C-alpha positions in Angstrom: 0.0 0.0 0.0 1.3 3.4 -0.9 1.9 6.1 1.7 -0.8 8.7 2.1 0.4 12.3 1.9 -1.9 15.2 2.9 -1.9 18.5 1.0 -3.6 21.6 2.3 -4.0 24.1 -0.5 -4.8 22.7 -3.9 -4.2 25.9 -6.0 -1.7 25.7 -8.9 1.3 24.7 -6.7 -0.5 22.3 -4.4 -2.4 20.6 -7.2 0.9 20.2 -9.2 2.5 18.7 -6.1 -0.4 16.3 -5.5 -0.3 15.1 -9.1 3.5 14.6 -9.0 3.1 12.7 -5.7 0.5 10.5 -7.3 2.7 9.8 -10.3 5.5 8.9 -7.9 3.3 6.2 -6.2 2.0 8.1 -3.2 -1.7 8.5 -2.4 -2.3 12.2 -2.1 -5.3 13.5 -0.2 -6.0 17.2 -0.1 -8.3 20.2 0.4 -8.7 23.8 -0.4 -10.8 26.6 1.0 -12.3 27.1 -2.4 -15.1 24.7 -3.6 -14.1 25.3 -7.2 -10.5 24.5 -6.5 -11.5 21.3 -4.6 -13.7 20.4 -7.6 -10.8 20.9 -10.1 -8.5 18.8 -8.0 -11.1 16.0 -7.8 -11.6 16.2 -11.6 -7.8 15.8 -11.9 -8.0 12.6 -9.9 -7.0 13.8 -6.5 -8.7 12.4 -3.4 -10.3 15.6 -2.0 -11.8 16.1 1.5 -13.7 19.0 3.1 -11.0 20.6 5.2 -7.6 20.4 6.8 -9.0 18.5 9.8 -10.2 15.8 7.4 -6.8 15.7 5.7 -5.1 15.1 9.1 -7.7 12.4 10.0 -7.1 10.6 6.6 -3.3 10.7 7.0 -3.5 9.5 10.6 -5.9 6.7 9.6 -3.6 5.6 6.8 -0.7 5.3 9.3 -2.5 2.9 11.7 -0.2 -0.1 12.1 2.7 1.7 10.4 5.9 3.1 11.9 6.2 5.7 9.2 5.4 9.3 10.2 2.4 11.0 8.6 3.2 13.9 6.2 1.0 16.9 5.5 2.2 19.6 3.2 0.7 23.1 3.2 0.8 25.0 -0.1 -0.7 28.3 1.0 -0.1 32.0 0.2 0.9 33.5 3.5 1.1 33.2 7.3 -2.6 33.9 8.2 -3.7 31.0 5.9 -1.1 28.7 7.3 -2.1 29.6 10.9 -5.8 28.9 10.1 -4.9 25.6 8.4 -2.9 24.5 11.4 -4.8 26.0 14.3 -8.3 26.9 13.1 -11.5 25.0 14.2 -11.3 22.8 11.0 -7.4 22.9 11.0 -4.8 20.2 11.0 -4.5 20.3 14.8 -8.3 20.6 15.5 -8.4 17.1 16.9 -4.9 15.6 16.8 -5.0 13.9 20.2 -8.7 13.7 21.1 -9.3 15.3 24.5 -5.8 16.9 24.5 -6.4 18.7 21.3 -7.3 22.0 23.0 -4.1 21.9 25.1 -2.0 21.3 22.0 -3.6 24.1 20.1 -3.3 26.6 23.0 0.4 25.6 23.5 1.1 26.2 19.8 -0.7 29.4 19.7 1.1 30.7 22.8 4.4 29.7 21.3 3.8 31.5 18.1 2.6 34.6 20.0 5.8 34.6 22.1 7.9 34.2 18.9 6.1 37.1 17.3 4.9 34.9 14.6 1.4 34.5 13.1 2.0 31.1 11.5 2.2 27.5 12.7 5.7 26.3 11.7 7.2 22.8 11.5 9.3 23.2 8.4 8.8 25.6 5.6 10.3 27.1 2.5 9.2 29.9 0.2 8.6 29.0 -3.4 9.2 31.8 -5.9 8.4 30.2 -9.2 5.5 29.8 -11.6 2.7 27.4 -11.6 3.9 26.0 -14.9 7.3 25.2 -13.3 5.4 23.4 -10.6 3.4 21.4 -13.2 6.5 20.5 -15.2 8.4 19.5 -12.1 11.2 22.0 -12.7 10.9 24.0 -9.5 
C-alpha cells in the first residue's frame, strides 16, 4: 500500500505537487478553502476532503499499524492562511489527540505569539516560481 500524503492548499502549486506525488506512487489527499479548487483537483484525480482537519484524519488513519510518520504539506499563500490551516477550528490540529487537542492548540498558539509569529511552523520554504514550473516538475 502506498503512503498517504496530505496537502492543504490545492491551488496551482498544491495541485501540481499532488499530481506529482500520485505519479510517484504516493496517495495524495488534499483540500482547499475554495469549492471550485477542490472540484478541479477532484476532476484531476486527487482524493479531496472537506477541510484540513479531514486531511489530518485521513493521513492519521492511513498510518495505523505503520511506523512511518504522517506527512501533511501546506501550499498556502501566507502566514494567516497557514495559521488557520494548522490551528483553526477545522485545521490540522483541531483534533490531533482527542481530549488533549485544545491543550496542544493553545500551546502552539502561545508559542507563536511569544515568537512574534502568526503562523504554525514545523518546516517551511518559500517558493518563488511559476505554476507552470510546478506542473512541469522543474521547481
